[in-house]
C-alpha positions in Angstrom: -17.0 35.2 14.3 -16.0 33.4 17.2 -16.5 30.2 14.5 -14.7 32.1 12.0 -11.8 32.5 14.3 -11.2 29.2 15.5 -11.3 27.8 11.8 -8.4 30.2 10.8 -6.7 29.4 13.7 -6.9 25.4 13.2 -5.6 26.0 9.8 -2.7 27.9 11.0 -1.7 25.2 13.5 -2.2 22.6 11.0 0.1 24.5 8.7 2.9 25.0 11.5 2.5 21.6 12.6 3.1 20.2 9.1 5.8 22.5 8.5 7.6 21.7 11.7 7.1 17.8 11.2 9.1 18.2 8.1 11.8 20.1 9.6 11.8 17.6 12.9 11.5 14.7 10.3 8.4 13.1 12.3 5.2 12.0 10.8 2.7 14.8 10.6 -0.1 13.1 11.8 1.2 11.8 15.0 2.6 15.9 15.9 -0.6 17.1 15.2 -2.5 14.3 17.5 0.2 15.4 20.0 -0.9 19.2 19.4 -4.3 18.2 19.7 -4.3 16.5 23.1 -2.1 18.9 24.5 -4.6 21.9 23.1 -7.4 20.5 24.9 -5.5 21.7 28.6 -5.2 25.4 27.7 -7.9 27.6 28.9 -8.4 29.3 25.8 -9.1 26.0 23.4 -12.9 25.6 23.2 -14.2 22.3 23.5 -14.8 20.3 20.0 -16.9 17.5 19.9 -16.3 15.6 16.4 -19.5 15.1 15.3 -20.3 12.0 12.7 -22.1 14.0 10.0 -18.9 16.6 9.9 -17.0 13.4 9.4 -18.6 11.4 7.3 -20.4 13.9 4.9 -18.1 16.9 5.2 -14.3 15.1 5.7 -14.6 11.8 4.0 -15.9 12.3 0.6 -13.4 14.7 -0.5 -10.6 12.5 1.0 -11.6 9.4 -0.8 -12.0 11.0 -3.6 -8.7 12.9 -3.8 -7.2 9.6 -3.2 -9.2 7.5 -5.5 -8.3 9.6 -8.4 -4.8 9.6 -7.8 -4.6 5.5 -7.5 -3.9 3.5 -10.7 -6.8 1.8 -11.8 -4.1 -0.8 -13.6 -2.3 -1.2 -10.2 -5.8 -1.6 -7.8 -7.0 -4.1 -10.6 -3.6 -6.2 -10.5 -3.8 -6.3 -6.4 -7.7 -6.8 -6.4 -7.3 -9.9 -4.5 -4.9 -8.8 -2.0 -7.1 -5.5 -1.4 -10.5 -7.3 -1.4 -9.2 -9.8 1.5 -7.8 -6.7 3.7 -11.0 -4.5 2.6 -13.8 -6.9 3.8 -11.8 -10.1 5.1 -10.1 -8.5 7.4 -12.4 -5.9 8.6 -15.2 -8.7 9.3 -12.2 -11.0 11.2 -11.3 -7.9 13.4 -14.8 -6.8 14.0 -15.9 -10.1 15.6 -12.2 -10.6 17.0 -12.6 -7.3 18.7 -15.8 -7.6 19.7 -15.1 -11.1 21.3 -12.2 -9.6 23.3 -14.7 -6.7 24.2 -16.8 -8.6 25.6 -14.8 -11.1 27.4 -13.2 -8.4 29.6 -16.7 -6.4 29.9 -19.4 -9.1 30.2 -22.5 -6.1 30.7 -21.3 -5.0 27.3 -24.0 -6.7 25.1 -22.3 -9.1 22.0 -24.4 -6.9 19.2 -22.4 -3.3 21.5 -19.2 -5.1 21.4 -19.3 -6.5 17.8 -20.1 -2.6 16.9 -17.3 -1.3 18.6 -15.4 -4.0 16.7 -16.6 -2.6 13.3 -15.3 0.9 14.7 -11.9 0.0 15.2 -11.3 -2.6 12.2 -10.7 -0.4 9.4 -7.4 1.3 8.9 -6.6 5.0 7.8 -5.0 5.3 4.5 -4.0 9.1 5.5 -1.8 7.9 8.3 -0.9 4.8 6.9 0.5 6.1 3.1 1.9 9.4 4.5 4.3 7.3 6.5 5.2 4.7 4.0 5.7 7.6 1.3 7.9 9.4 3.3 10.1 6.2 4.5 10.1 4.6 1.0 7.9 1.5 1.2 7.9 -0.6 -1.7 5.0 0.5 -4.4 3.3 -2.8 -3.9 2.8 -2.4 -0.5 1.5 1.3 -0.6 -0.7 0.4 -3.9 -2.2 -2.4 -1.3 -2.6 0.0 1.2 -4.4 2.6 -0.2 -6.7 0.0 -2.1 -7.7 -1.3 1.1 -8.5 2.2 2.6 -10.5 3.0 0.0 -13.2 0.1 0.3 -12.8 -0.8 4.1 -15.1 2.1 5.6 -17.8 0.8 3.6 -17.3 -2.5 5.2 -17.1 -1.3 8.2 -19.9 1.2 8.2 -21.9 -1.3 7.0 -21.1 -4.0 10.0 -21.3 -1.2 12.2 -25.2 -0.3 10.9 -26.0 -4.2 11.5 -24.8 -4.2 14.9 -26.5 -1.2 15.9 -29.7 -2.5 14.3 -29.3 -5.9 16.0 -28.7 -4.9 19.6 -32.1 -2.6 18.9 -34.3 -4.7 16.6 -32.6 -7.7 15.9 -31.6 -8.7 12.6 -31.0 -12.3 11.0 -28.2 -13.7 8.4 -30.5 -13.0 5.8 -30.7 -9.2 6.1 -27.0 -8.9 6.7 -26.4 -10.2 3.4 -28.8 -8.0 1.6 -27.4 -5.0 3.3 -24.1 -5.9 2.4 -25.1 -6.3 -1.2 -27.0 -3.3 -1.5 -24.4 -1.5 0.2 -21.5 -2.9 -2.2 -23.1 -3.6 -5.6 -25.8 -0.5 -5.1 -22.9 1.6 -4.3 -20.3 0.4 -7.2 -23.4 1.0 -9.8 -24.0 4.2 -8.9 -20.3 5.2 -8.8 -20.2 3.7 -12.1 -23.6 6.0 -13.4 -21.9 9.5 -11.8 -18.6 8.8 -13.7 -20.4 8.2 -17.1 -22.7 11.6 -16.2 -19.1 13.5 -15.4 -17.5 12.0 -18.3 -20.2 13.1 -20.8 -19.9 16.7 -18.9 -16.4 16.8 -19.3 -16.0 16.1 -23.0 -18.4 19.3 -23.2 -16.5 21.6 -21.3 -12.9 22.5 -21.9 -12.9 25.9 -19.4 -10.5 24.7 -16.5 -12.5 26.7 -13.9 -15.7 24.9 -14.9 -13.9 21.4 -14.9 -12.3 22.3 -11.3 -16.1 23.0 -10.2 -17.4 20.0 -11.5 -14.7 18.0 -9.7 -15.3 19.7 -6.2 -19.1 18.8 -6.7 -18.4 15.4 -7.9 -17.7 13.3 -4.8 -20.5 14.9 -2.7 -22.9 13.9 -5.4 -21.7 10.6 -5.5 -21.7 10.1 -1.9 -25.0 12.0 -1.4 -26.9 9.8 -4.1 -25.7 6.5 -2.9 -26.7 7.3 0.9 -30.0 8.5 -0.2 -30.6 5.1 -1.7 -29.2 3.7 0.9 -26.3 2.0 -0.8 -22.5 3.0 0.0 -21.8 6.4 -0.4 -18.0 5.5 0.1 -18.1 2.6 -2.9 -19.7 5.4 -4.8 -17.0 8.0 -4.5 -14.4 5.2 -4.7 -15.7 3.5 -8.4 -16.4 7.1 -9.8 -13.1 8.4 -8.5 -11.1 5.5 -9.8 -12.7 5.4 -13.2 -12.6 9.6 -13.9 -8.5 9.8 -12.7 -8.3 6.6 -14.8 -9.9 8.4 -18.0 -8.7 11.7 -17.1 -6.0 11.8 -20.0 -9.3 11.2 -22.2 -11.9 13.1 -21.1 -10.3 16.3 -19.9 -8.1 18.8 -21.1 -4.4 19.4 -19.9 -5.1 22.4 -18.5 -8.2 21.1 -16.3 -6.0 18.0 -15.5 -3.4 20.2 -13.9 -5.7 22.6 -12.1 -7.8 19.4 -10.9 -4.5 17.9 -9.8 -3.5 20.8 -8.0 -6.5 21.9 -6.3 -6.8 17.9 -4.8 -3.8 17.9 -3.9 -4.3 21.0 -1.8 -7.3 20.0 -0.1 -6.4 16.5 0.8 -3.1 18.4 2.3 -5.3 20.7 4.4 -8.2 17.9 5.5 -5.4 15.3 5.9 -3.9 17.1 8.7 -6.7 18.8 10.1 -8.6 15.1 10.7 -5.6 14.4 13.0 -5.5 17.6 14.9 -8.7 17.1 15.7 -8.8 13.6 16.6 -6.5 15.4 19.3 -9.0 17.8 20.4 -11.0 14.9 21.5 -9.1 13.4 24.1 -10.3 15.4 27.3 -13.8 15.4 27.4 -13.8 11.8 25.8 -11.6 11.0 29.5 -13.8 13.1 31.6 -16.6 11.4 30.2 -15.4 7.8 32.0 -14.9 9.5 34.7 -18.4 8.5 35.9 -18.9 5.2 34.2 -20.3 2.2 36.4 -16.8 -0.1 35.1 -13.7 0.2 37.5 -11.0 2.1 36.2 -8.8 -1.0 36.0 -11.2 -2.9 33.6 -11.6 0.2 31.6 -8.0 0.2 31.4 -7.8 -3.5 30.5 -10.2 -3.2 28.1 -8.7 -0.3 25.9 -5.7 -2.3 26.1 -6.9 -5.6 25.1 -8.6 -4.0 22.2 -5.7 -1.9 20.8 -3.5 -5.4 21.3 -6.3 -7.5 19.4 -6.3 -4.7 16.5 -2.6 -5.2 16.1 -2.5 -9.1 16.2 -5.9 -9.8 14.7 -3.9 -8.0 11.5 -1.0 -9.1 11.6 -2.6 -13.1 12.0 -4.7 -11.9 8.9 -2.5 -10.7 6.3 -0.2 -13.9 6.9 -2.8 -16.4 6.5 -3.8 -14.9 3.8 -0.5 -14.3 2.3 0.3 -17.9 2.3 -2.8 -19.5 2.5 -5.5 -17.1 0.2 -3.0 -15.4 -2.2 -0.8 -16.6 -4.6 1.0 -13.5 -5.5 2.9 -13.1 -8.9 6.3 -12.0 -9.2 7.4 -8.7 -8.3 8.1 -6.5 -11.4 10.7 -4.3 -9.4 12.4 -7.2 -9.0 11.6 -10.3 -10.6 10.8 -12.7 -7.3 7.7 -13.2 -5.1 7.4 -10.4 -2.3 9.2 -11.7 1.0 7.5 -12.3 4.3 9.1 -9.4 5.2 6.6 -7.3 2.9 3.8 -9.4 4.5 5.2 -8.5 8.2 5.4 -4.5 7.2 1.6 -4.5 5.7 0.3 -6.2 8.5 2.3 -3.6 10.9 1.3 -0.8 8.6 -2.4 -0.4 10.3 -2.8 2.7 12.0 -6.3 3.7 12.4 -7.7 7.3 11.9 -10.7 10.1 11.7 -13.5 7.1 10.3 -12.5 5.0 13.4 -13.4 8.4 15.9 -16.4 9.4 14.0 -17.7 6.0 13.7 -17.8 5.6 17.2 -19.9 8.6 17.6 -22.6 7.2 15.6 -23.2 4.5 18.5 -26.5 5.9 19.7 -26.3 8.0 23.2 -28.6 5.7 24.9 -26.2 2.8 24.5 -25.3 1.5 27.5 -21.7 2.3 28.3 -20.8 4.4 25.6 -18.5 6.7 27.4 -16.2 3.6 27.4 -17.0 2.7 23.6 -15.5 6.2 22.8 -12.6 5.6 25.2 -12.2 2.5 23.5 -12.1 3.6 19.7 -9.8 6.9 20.9 -7.5 4.4 22.5 -7.3 2.4 19.5 -6.6 5.4 17.0 -3.9 7.0 19.0 -2.3 3.6 20.4 -1.8 2.3 16.6 -1.0 6.0 15.4 1.9 6.3 18.4 2.8 2.5 18.1 3.2 1.5 14.6 3.2 4.9 13.1 6.6 5.7 15.0 7.9 1.9 14.5 7.4 1.2 11.1 10.3 3.4 10.1 12.3 1.2 12.2 10.5 -2.2 11.2 11.1 -1.6 7.8 14.8 -1.0 8.3 15.2 -3.9 11.0 13.9 -6.0 8.0 15.8 -4.3 5.2 12.3 -3.5 3.2 14.1 -2.0 0.0 12.8 1.3 -1.0 11.7 2.3 -4.5 15.2 2.9 -6.9 15.2 6.5 -8.0 17.7 5.2 -10.7 15.1 2.5 -11.8 12.9 5.2 -12.0 14.5 7.9 -14.0 15.6 4.3 -16.8 11.9 3.5 -17.0 10.7 7.4 -17.2 13.6 8.2 -20.1 12.7 5.0 -21.8 8.8 5.4 -21.6 9.8 9.3 -23.0 11.6 7.7 -26.1 8.8 5.4 -26.6 6.4 8.2 -26.8 8.6 10.2 -28.9 8.8 7.7 -31.4 5.2 7.6 -31.8 4.8 11.2 -31.7 7.5 11.6 -34.8 5.7 9.0 -36.7 2.9 11.1 -36.4 4.7 14.3 -37.2 5.6 12.2 -40.2 2.1 11.8 -41.6 1.0 15.5 -41.2 0.1 17.2 -44.5 2.1 20.0 -43.9 4.0 22.6 -46.3 7.2 23.8 -43.7 9.8 26.7 -45.2 10.8 27.7 -41.9 11.9 24.5 -40.4 9.1 24.3 -37.5 9.4 20.2 -38.0 13.3 20.6 -36.9 12.4 22.9 -33.8 9.9 20.5 -32.9 12.6 17.1 -32.9 15.1 19.5 -31.3 12.9 20.3 -28.4 11.5 16.8 -28.2 15.4 15.5 -28.4 15.9 18.0 -25.3 13.5 16.7 -23.3 14.5 13.2 -23.5 18.2 13.9 -23.1 17.3 15.4 -19.8 15.7 12.4 -19.0 18.5 9.9 -20.1 21.0 12.2 -18.1 19.2 11.5 -14.9 20.4 8.3 -14.9 24.5 9.4 -14.6 26.8 11.7 -16.4 30.6 11.6 -15.8 31.4 12.6 -12.4 32.3 16.2 -12.0 30.8 17.5 -15.0 27.6 19.2 -15.4 24.9 17.7 -17.5 23.6 19.7 -20.5 20.5 19.9 -19.2 21.2 21.1 -15.7 23.5 23.8 -17.6 20.6 24.8 -19.9 17.9 24.8 -16.7 20.7 26.8 -14.7 21.1 29.4 -17.4 17.7 29.6 -18.5 16.2 29.8 -14.7 19.1 33.2 -14.7 17.4 34.7 -17.9 13.9 34.3 -16.6 14.5 35.7 -13.2 16.2 38.8 -14.9 13.6 39.3 -17.5 10.6 39.0 -14.6 12.6 41.4 -12.6 12.4 43.7 -15.9 9.0 43.2 -16.4 8.3 44.1 -12.7 10.1 47.2 -13.4 8.3 48.5 -16.0 5.1 47.3 -14.4 5.9 49.8 -11.8 6.1 52.6 -13.9 2.5 52.2 -15.1 3.3 52.4 -18.8 2.0 49.2 -19.8 -1.9 48.1 -18.7 -1.7 45.3 -16.3 -3.2 43.1 -18.1 -0.3 42.9 -20.6 1.9 42.4 -17.5 0.2 39.5 -16.0 -0.2 37.6 -19.3 3.7 38.4 -20.0 4.5 37.4 -16.4 2.7 34.3 -16.8 4.1 33.0 -20.0 7.6 33.2 -18.2 6.1 31.0 -15.1 4.8 28.8 -17.7 8.2 28.4 -19.4 10.1 28.2 -15.6 7.7 25.2 -14.7 8.3 23.4 -17.8 12.0 23.2 -17.3 14.0 19.9 -17.3 15.6 20.0 -14.2 17.2 16.8 -13.6 17.6 15.3 -10.1 20.7 15.2 -8.7 21.9 12.4 -6.5 24.3 12.5 -3.4 27.7 13.1 -4.3 28.9 11.3 -1.6 27.0 8.1 -2.5 29.0 5.6 -3.9 27.8 4.0 -7.2 25.9 0.5 -6.8 25.2 -2.4 -9.3 22.0 -2.0 -11.3 19.1 -4.0 -11.2 18.1 -5.3 -14.7 14.6 -4.0 -15.3 12.1 -6.8 -16.3 9.3 -6.9 -18.4 10.6 -5.2 -20.8 11.8 -7.3 -24.0 12.4 -7.9 -27.6 14.2 -10.5 -29.9 17.2 -8.4 -30.1 17.7 -7.7 -26.2 16.8 -11.5 -26.1 19.9 -12.5 -28.1 22.5 -9.7 -27.0 23.1 -11.0 -23.6 24.8 -9.4 -20.9 28.3 -7.4 -21.1 30.1 -7.3 -17.2 28.8 -4.4 -15.1 31.1 -1.5 -16.1 33.5 -0.9 -12.6 33.5 1.7 -10.9 36.9 3.0 -12.1 35.8 2.4 -15.6 36.9 5.7 -17.2 39.5 6.3 -15.0 41.1 2.9 -16.4 40.8 3.9 -20.0 37.4 3.6 -21.2 36.4 6.2 -23.5 34.7 7.6 -26.6 37.8 7.6 -29.0 35.9 9.3 -31.5 35.4 12.2 -29.2 39.3 12.3 -28.0 40.3 12.5 -31.3 37.6 15.5 -32.1 38.8 17.0 -28.7 35.0 17.1 -27.7 33.6 15.6 -24.3 30.6 13.1 -23.7 28.0 13.0 -20.8 28.0 9.7 -20.7 29.4 6.0 -22.0 27.2 3.3 -24.2 29.1 -0.2 -25.1 27.6 -2.2 -28.2 26.8 -5.6 -27.4 27.6 -7.0 -30.5 31.4 -5.5 -31.2 32.4 -4.0 -27.5 32.8 -0.2 -29.4 32.4 2.5 -26.4 30.7 5.5 -27.6 29.2 8.3 -26.2 25.4 9.1 -25.4 22.7 11.0 -27.4 23.2 14.0 -25.0 26.8 14.5 -25.6 27.5 16.5 -28.6 28.3 14.0 -31.4 26.2 11.2 -30.2 28.8 8.2 -31.7 26.5 5.6 -30.2 23.7 6.4 -32.5 25.7 6.9 -35.1 27.6 3.3 -34.7 24.1 1.8 -34.7 23.4 3.7 -38.1 26.9 2.4 -39.5 26.8 -0.9 -38.1 23.1 -1.6 -37.3 24.1 -3.1 -34.1 20.7 -3.0 -32.1 21.7 -3.0 -28.9 23.8 -1.1 -26.3 24.3 -1.4 -22.7 25.4 1.7 -20.2 29.1 1.9 -19.8 28.8 3.9 -16.8 30.1 2.6 -13.5 27.7 0.3 -11.8 24.9 0.2 -14.3 23.6 -3.0 -16.3 20.9 -1.3 -18.2 20.9 -2.0 -22.0 18.6 -0.2 -24.9 17.4 -1.5 -28.1 17.8 1.0 -31.0 15.3 -0.9 -33.0 11.8 -0.9 -30.8 13.3 1.3 -28.1 13.1 -0.8 -25.1 15.2 -1.0 -22.1 16.2 -4.3 -20.7 
């Protein structure tokens, strides 16, 4: 009963802390660590010892799997060189660098043990770094590298730690280290691929979302245990299985299963990610009390802890800059069309917060190891220090270096263009179907697809002060659904309709509500900005058309209108300019779609947005933006 009560209290504190962090606009990991540290000094809070088995088996596999299935294998592969240099090269570099610092300050800590503590503090934590990176809006390439690094660096660190512990007790040679690393990496990857193949075959046979979710929950633990049992890396096995299953999910899973898996793993990751930081804070008191009786002087303990923290931060910065300018020649950033600037490299180096794996790995060091209490304090100092120093300052650093956030309007443009190309393929498939359609079903399908696509284009811009059609549709339909749901609940209370029927009708309303295309609204006070021209999309028509000048902010007020709409007494949503003849006409979300009509009449292939501050173009022939 006491254990159950503690677990419930732990979850309640985690949820309350995460909610409070959102209201205070501070990173949840930092607040939860502070709450945990404070909680250790409360008399009614029990002393919690974070056992390594709990973290390495109970927390690490699901956290890695949840991150892996959401990580783009395409992006991972595009940045694989940088990721491998960080997840392998940087971990080894930090391991020996911190080990040298620890041994230099405290010579009584032997070289193998010093290297062991270096391996403990070497791997950054994905949860802390990406949680803060996404909250402040770091460039996607930086976030991708951070995520990819964190998926693999734990394996390198754990192999290094295991080797160092073996060296401290039995002694090892370079050949043993190489064989151990190959067994862990290659063996773990092979077993992860094997798990992927098995699960993929099962999923092709299973269509029940409940059964599929159950398989998903078992997968990370099965991959981890299988690899560890065969003396390979369970971390790499889980990561490989997760990356491949996430990449193939649209092919091997049903839509319902994918939705259920995404929601379930987001919930699990949210709870576990925040719980581990609270657990880190709960270790503070007993770790501090453990060094009170150490044979090492308090001043020297403080010095070695501070030096290890400083070395951890500095060594990462040194490595990322050395790798960036000596080992990696990055290609052009697809968002800007230029090579990533040095500011990106600095932010990548500064985002090296440590987390629960570091603390759990410290507990793997045998209890008989001399000065073990000091080693635990070093690990705790590095975790807490990097989280608070780098975690709190990362938003400020990003602002001072003017590192840009992903532009939501660029995303909206890419989303609209991708949906348009998908619709083109869908309409082609519809034309090829052999079916009788006396009821006009095909027209209804086209209308619904057009409505979805128009809603995506309307997220780019609309006439100031005018509600877009998709916004009006969503607002009206939401009001209707609310009234419909109230009526169903009223009938339910009478008991005249079977509860199963009521539940089915409520589910129908819930599904329709979740499918409404609610356009994202921009801040009304934000002035229009010049839009970047997206790179990577082109065709002969876009190449030949060139660019018209970006529409000024006051373009509509200066008389830029759709003349056909004016003659009809109609209203438009957005304006488009033909780059062949300069004709200005209304977009497809407008009632008369005069820009598309102009294309059909003249076959002029390319138009450009005539909205204030925008510069993107559209090829009617190939359905490409440029």
